[in-house]
C-alpha positions, -999 to +999 in steps of 0.1 A: +582+687+122+566+720+133+573+735+167+536+734+172+534+696+169+564+692+192+547+713+219+517+690+220+516+659+243+528+628+224+501+603+214+502+566+206+524+556+176+538+591+173+573+580+185+578+569+149+578+604+135+587+625+166+619+629+184+615+625+222+639+641+247+651+621+277+636+647+300+601+640+286+599+604+298+593+588+332+619+563+344+616+537+372+643+555+392+617+583+397+591+562+416+579+580+447+583+566+482+546+558+484+547+538+452+578+518+463+560+511+496+530+496+477+555+476+456+571+463+488+537+453+502+531+432+471+565+416+472+560+407+509+526+392+500+542+370+474+570+360+497+547+351+526+514+340+510+523+326+476+559+312+473+556+288+503+523+275+489+532+271+452+528+233+452+495+234+470+483+262+447+493+242+416+475+211+429+444+233+433+440+226+470+403+233+476+396+268+487+433+279+486+433+303+457+401+319+469+415+324+504+447+339+490+427+363+468+406+372+499+438+381+518+450+402+489+416+420+491+420+426+528+453+444+521+436+465+494+455+448+465+424+440+446+411+476+445+443+496+437+426+511+406+391+512+420+379+546+433+377+550+471+339+555+469+336+519+457+359+503+483+392+507+464+424+528+469+419+550+438+456+550+429+470+561+395+478+538+366+515+539+373+511+526+408+488+498+397+514+488+371+541+487+397+520+464+419+512+442+388+549+439+383+556+429+419+528+403+419+541+389+385+564+366+404+534+348+418+531+322+391+494+310+389+484+335+415+494+363+393+470+350+366+441+348+391+450+383+404+452+397+369+418+382+359+402+395+391+416+431+390+416+435+352+391+418+330+370+407+360+365+441+376+372+468+350+341+462+327+318+470+357+340+499+368+341+516+335+308+506+319+285+496+348+256+517+360+258+532+395+235+504+407+258+477+393+288+494+408+272+495+442+260+459+440+291+442+425+321+465+422+323+474+459+326+437+467+350+428+439+374+456+451+376+441+486+377+404+475+344+395+489+333+387+453+356+369+429+352+377+392+357+363+357+353+374+321+335+353+296+344+362+260+361+333+243+340+305+227+350+272+210+347+288+176+355+324+187+391+332+198+410+360+181+378+368+162+361+378+194+331+395+178+320+362+161+307+347+194+275+328+192+262+331+227+227+345+224+207+370+245+169+372+239+146+398+256+119+382+276+082+388+267+077+411+296+109+431+287+124+427+322+151+401+314+175+389+288+176+351+285+212+340+278+221+307+261+256+296+251+290+284+260+323+300+269+357+284+273+392+291+288+375+312+315+400+321+342+387+321+378+355+304+366+357+277+393+352+301+422+338+332+405+308+350+421+305+375+392+306+367+354+310+394+327+294+377+298+294+387+261+264+377+240+247+387+208+211+401+210+191+388+181+210+395+149+230+425+161+262+433+143+281+435+176+281+417+209+265+432+241+279+427+276+261+417+308+269+412+345+258+378+359+262+363+393+265+327+403+231+327+421+213+329+387+199+296+377+212+279+345+250+286+350+270+253+350+307+246+347+328+218+332+356+203+353+389+221+356+410+221+324+443+202+326+470+226+314+507+228+305+513+255+330+496+280+354+481+248+369+469+266+400+447+290+381+410+279+377+402+274+340+368+261+331+341+260+304+310+279+314+275+270+301+245+293+301+211+275+298+182+299+298+198+322+324+175+351+333+195+383+336+178+416+346+179+441+317+196+466+341+226+442+342+236+452+307+269+470+307+269+503+287+245+500+257+232+473+234+258+465+206+286+480+227+301+447+239+328+445+213+340+480+221+341+471+258+361+439+250+386+459+229+391+486+255+395+461+284+420+441+263+441+472+257+445+475+295+451+438+298+479+439+272+500+466+289+492+450+323+505+417+310+537+435+302+540+445+338+533+410+351+558+393+328+584+419+338+580+408+374+582+371+364+613+378+343+632+395+372+623+368+396+635+340+372+667+359+365+673+361+403+670+323+405+693+317+375+720+341+387+720+326+422+722+291+408+751+300+385+770+313+415+763+282+436+768+254+410+804+242+408+818+225+377+855+218+370+862+234+404+846+268+397+811+283+399+795+281+364+791+319+366+828+321+358+823+307+323+817+329+293+788+308+279+768+312+311+778+349+315+765+356+280+731+342+289+729+362+321+739+394+303+713+389+275+686+383+300+695+415+320+696+436+288+661+425+277+646+429+312+661+464+316+649+474+281+614+460+288+611+479+321+623+511+304+596+509+277+568+497+301+571+527+325+576+552+296+543+541+281+526+539+315+535+575+323+523+586+288+490+569+296+488+586+330+495+620+314+468+614+288+443+605+315+451+636+335+448+658+304+414+644+295+401+649+330+413+685+329+392+689+297+361+678+317+359+641+309+349+618+338+376+596+354+364+562+340+361+575+304+394+593+306+412+561+317+397+542+288+404+569+262+439+575+276+448+539+273+431+535+239+452+564+226+483+543+233+469+510+220+499+504+197+523+507+226+501+483+247+503+457+219+541+463+216+546+457+253+525+426+253+545+411+225+579+421+236+573+414+273+559+379+268+589+371+245+614+385+270+599+362+297+601+332+273+637+340+266+646+344+303+628+312+315+643+292+287+679+303+295+672+299+332+664+262+326+696+259+305+717+275+332+703+250+357+711+221+333+695+188+343+682+204+375+662+229+354+641+200+341+633+189+376+601+199+393+622+206+424+632+239+410+611+270+404+626+275+370+608+244+358+575+258+369+584+293+355+592+277+321+557+260+319+539+290+333+555+315+309+542+299+277+506+311+280+516+348+279+522+347+241+485+336+238+468+355+265+452+389+257+454+382+219+481+360+204+514+377+197+507+373+160+474+392+163+491+419+184+518+423+158+492+428+131+473+452+154+504+473+160+508+481+123+470+483+117+464+507+146+492+530+135+481+531+099+445+538+109+457+567+130+474+580+099+443+576+078+422+595+104+447+623+103+459+617+138+495+609+126+512+624+097+532+594+084+530+605+048+553+636+050+582+618+067+578+587+045+580+609+014+610+627+028+628+593+034+618+582-002+634+614-015+665+608+006+670+574-011+674+592-044+700+617-031+737+614-023+741+605+014+753+633+037+783+625+058+783+649+088+806+650+118+810+617+136+790+615+169+811+626+198+794+605+224+778+570+226+744+587+233+748+608+201+757+577+181+726+558+194+703+588+186+717+587+151+711+550+148+676+555+162+667+581+136+679+558+109+658+529+123+627+550+120+637+559+084+640+522+077+604+516+090+590+545+071+607+533+039+595+497+042+560+505+054+556+534+029+566+511+000+543+483+013+513+506+014+521+521-020+527+487-037+501+465-020+474+490-012+442+472-002+460+438-004+483+448+025+460+436+052+462+401+037+500+401+036+504+391+072+540+381+069+549+416+056+529+432+084+546+412+110+580+421+096+571+458+099+557+452+134+590+437+145+609+467+131+586+490+150+589+469+183+627+469+182+628+506+175+603+516+203+622+494+229+655+508+217+644+544+220+629+538+255+662+522+267+683+550+253+661+577+268+661+561+302+699+557+304+704+592+290+680+607+316+696+587+344+730+600+333+718+636+338+705+627+373+734+606+386+764+613+362+779+592+334+799+570+358+767+558+375+753+544+342+785+528+328+770+493+329+737+505+315+755+521+285+770+487+278+734+473+277+725+501+253+753+494+229+746+457+228+708+463+224+713+487+195+737+464+178+712+435+180+683+458+171+701+469+139+706+433+128+669+424+135+655+455+118+677+448+087+666+412+086+629+420+089+632+449+065+648+426+039+622+399+043+594+425+038+610+441+008+617+408-009+580+400-006+568+428-029+598+447-043+615+441-076+640+454-100+659+487-096+635+499-070+641+469-048+679+473-052+676+510-042+656+502-011+680+474-001+708+499-003+688+523+018+681+496+043+718+489+046+725+526+052+697+529+078+708+498+098+745+503+098+762+505+132+799+509+141+817+478+153+826+473+189+834+443+212+800+429+220+815+401+240+833+425+263+802+445+269+783+414+279+810+404+303+807+438+321+769+434+324+771+398+336+799+405+361+778+432+377+747+409+381+769+380+393+786+401+419+752+413+432+739+377+431+707+390+414+693+412+387+703+445+403+690+474+382 
């Protein structure tokens, strides 16, 4: 790679072909005092206003969720990302993510909060006219107005642009008449403001409108009965000849699908923040219970089977946090850079986040699956009590499952991860071809055996470089062999996506620990280095597995055998005592009686 390229700010997906130094990333240990105070405010809010009321919230006690959202608004928590001139706090993306994490322990409330501050508020913030912002945004930021987002329809889920809700211009040209149906609409039961996506005539793309509940013709079905997040309002919404002033259109005609995609990018990475908070909270519960529960005369936290579960949960959560705030800072940097170039704040936020859309999808997938792992193991650690509604882990288990569906299913997000990176390459934004060809050439040459790494960090950097070669080899071969058919080979694309996800998370974990070591010394990160070693060992196994599955799908003959040999070379790691490393990690958390990093 040229020095020129290395000097430029990194962009989305570029981690695959660019070596990142530890000094280049942000780590959670660098949060400012002001940011941590905001996080503490959110944690206190959950502890006082949410946790004691979880049963009442889940039973949808009339008016309760609205009142809790109103209190959050009074504290400024609904307007963290909204500029001060519209009643918000105007804080940066990193601070808003930290607050999302802290509120992620709020079960159903975190869903209502996310819908209010994300998909409910942001379309008007980023695409509304000044008049719409003054009329609606100022009240959404303070909690006076509650908001929802109406995109999904009975026949339109992942294929969002296929919605059939219609908008027809009135004869006098002053209103759009909206007719249609939306479903799975979070906050619909008490929403004052509805962001609605509808197709005008036979337009190729949807358009978006802001409606309010005072408009005649809006009706709701009863609350949906759900597996989890029972306290969040989820209803179908019907629009029957609803007259919407033409000035209530967001952005321009035909721009609705673009709005939906950009808002979903934000929602995906924010979901990563929310599930991080939920994962930490559930781990706390599991570790405390393991220390309290006695079997055969000892706390169950003394037993290896339980300690292994605790260690694996801690490793995944620490890795998720490392990647989440690395990407969040990258987005903040992109936003600042775009503003310096003269772009207005709203557009710079959207473009900054869109430039890291692959990372947003990665964090949505990895984060939701980390939470699923943690809640599942927390129930197992609790044994029979974990199946009882008396425990919070039972609720956490049910509430977690939706996150693999929210903001685009994990399958869709895996496909998008690869698709977005390949499209960046086709547009000339990423040079994947040169490094892929270099790896292909390397397969034909005799392997070079240099000096053995002198430190664990050096070893992991070497592993990481090889993981990236494995991805470039498999993805390059898939593109070359399958060409236009690749987009139909979803299993292959998902295999490649899983290789990419493991590599991005592994790199983020390594860089965080390496940077922390320079700040606090090697001794201070001894336990985190054990996490790193276990994670890289497991990542190598997963990358090898997914790489083989992909190659078997399209490779053949001598070429397949050569690539399988390359894959073995690129995913080889040195043996070490994985069990002993897990013991060190678990012992630290058990001694602290919580997830403590």
